[in-house]
DRENDRENFI-120628 format. One record per residue (C-alpha): residue in one letter; x, y, z. Coordinates in steps of 0.2 Angstrom, whole numbers, padded with zeros to 4 digits, always signed. Example, Ala and Ser with C-alpha at 12.3 -4.5 7.8 and 13.67 -1.06 7.14 Angstrom:
// residues 2
A+0062-0022+0039;S+0068-0005+0036;
This chain:
// residues 153
X-0105+0234-0039;X-0120+0222-0041;X-0125+0212-0026;X-0122+0195-0035;X-0104+0200-0039;X-0101+0205-0021;X-0108+0188-0015;X-0098+0178-0028;X-0082+0187-0023;X-0086+0183-0005;X-0089+0165-0008;X-0073+0163-0019;X-0063+0173-0006;X-0069+0162+0008;X-0066+0146-0002;X-0048+0151-0005;X-0046+0156+0013;X-0053+0139+0019;X-0041+0130+0006;X-0026+0139+0013;X-0031+0135+0031;X-0033+0116+0026;X-0016+0116+0017;X-0007+0124+0032;X-0016+0113+0045;X-0011+0098+0035;X+0007+0103+0034;X+0008+0107+0052;X+0000+0090+0056;X+0013+0081+0045;X+0028+0090+0053;X+0021+0085+0070;X+0018+0067+0066;X+0030+0062+0052;X+0043+0054+0064;X+0030+0042+0073;X+0022+0038+0056;X+0038+0033+0048;X+0043+0023+0064;X+0027+0014+0063;X+0030+0009+0045;X+0048+0003+0048;X+0041-0007+0063;X+0028-0015+0051;X+0042-0021+0040;X+0052-0028+0055;X+0037-0037+0061;X+0034-0044+0044;X+0051-0051+0044;X+0049-0059+0061;X+0033-0067+0056;X+0040-0073+0040;X+0054-0083+0048;X+0041-0097+0052;X+0030-0095+0037;X+0029-0100+0019;X+0028-0086+0006;X+0009-0092+0003;X+0007-0089+0022;X+0013-0071+0021;X+0001-0067+0007;X-0014-0075+0016;X-0010-0065+0032;X-0007-0049+0022;X-0024-0051+0014;X-0032-0055+0031;X-0025-0039+0038;X-0032-0028+0024;X-0049-0029+0032;X-0043-0019+0047;X-0035-0005+0038;X-0041+0013+0040;X-0031+0023+0028;X-0017+0024+0015;X-0003+0024+0028;X-0010+0008+0035;X-0011+0001+0018;X+0007+0006+0015;X+0012-0002+0032;X+0003-0018+0027;X+0012-0019+0010;X+0029-0017+0018;X+0024-0029+0032;X+0021-0042+0018;X+0037-0037+0009;X+0046-0040+0025;X+0037-0057+0028;X+0041-0063+0010;X+0060-0058+0013;X+0062-0071+0027;X+0048-0084+0022;X+0052-0101+0014;X+0046-0100-0004;X+0031-0111-0007;X+0032-0122-0022;X+0026-0113-0038;X+0024-0097-0028;X+0030-0086-0043;X+0022-0097-0057;X+0012-0086-0068;X+0016-0070-0058;X+0019-0057-0072;X+0033-0043-0071;X+0025-0026-0067;X+0031-0020-0083;X+0019-0031-0092;X+0004-0020-0089;X-0010-0030-0097;X-0004-0046-0089;X-0002-0037-0072;X-0020-0031-0073;X-0027-0047-0078;X-0017-0057-0065;X-0021-0045-0051;X-0040-0045-0055;X-0040-0064-0055;X-0031-0066-0039;X-0042-0053-0030;X-0058-0061-0037;X-0052-0077-0027;X-0053-0067-0011;X-0071-0062-0009;X-0074-0048+0004;X-0057-0040+0002;X-0058-0022-0005;X-0054-0024-0024;X-0043-0008-0025;X-0033-0012-0010;X-0031-0030-0015;X-0024-0025-0032;X-0012-0013-0024;X-0007-0027-0011;X-0003-0039-0025;X+0012-0027-0030;X+0021-0035-0015;X+0019-0052-0023;X+0025-0046-0040;X+0040-0037-0032;X+0045-0053-0023;X+0045-0063-0038;X+0053-0050-0050;X+0064-0039-0039;X+0069-0023-0049;X+0088-0020-0052;X+0084-0002-0049;X+0075-0001-0033;X+0071-0012-0017;X+0062-0027-0021;X+0059-0042-0009;X+0070-0055-0016;X+0063-0072-0010;X+0074-0084+0000;X+0078-0098-0012;
């Protein structure tokens, strides 16, 4: 067997072993920490609901956008979006809050609206901002199928 083939088999075998090790490690980490992660996410929604009791819906959006700056990962982003949804559930609706907010099923309008809103907030990560805007859309257009964040009218 040529040397180059032995080296190739060794590198591929090592890569597969490393990949298996990472998958197993990730699974074990998930099993060990899933309860505290889910509790933190649930706590975020409850904190948002408490904050929203003394806020307008516009105040919830502004605070949620402000909080984006301190996020460190996807779980933090999910928690912030749920915080905002909780806030919007209990907040007083600002006049015109849902004016011009498209339903998520209107893809082209959604993309255009999210880009426009996120461009108004310089310094906020554009991708996170666009995913964040989903909470606003769900509040204005709650789905009959899943949990939305119906605004207090």
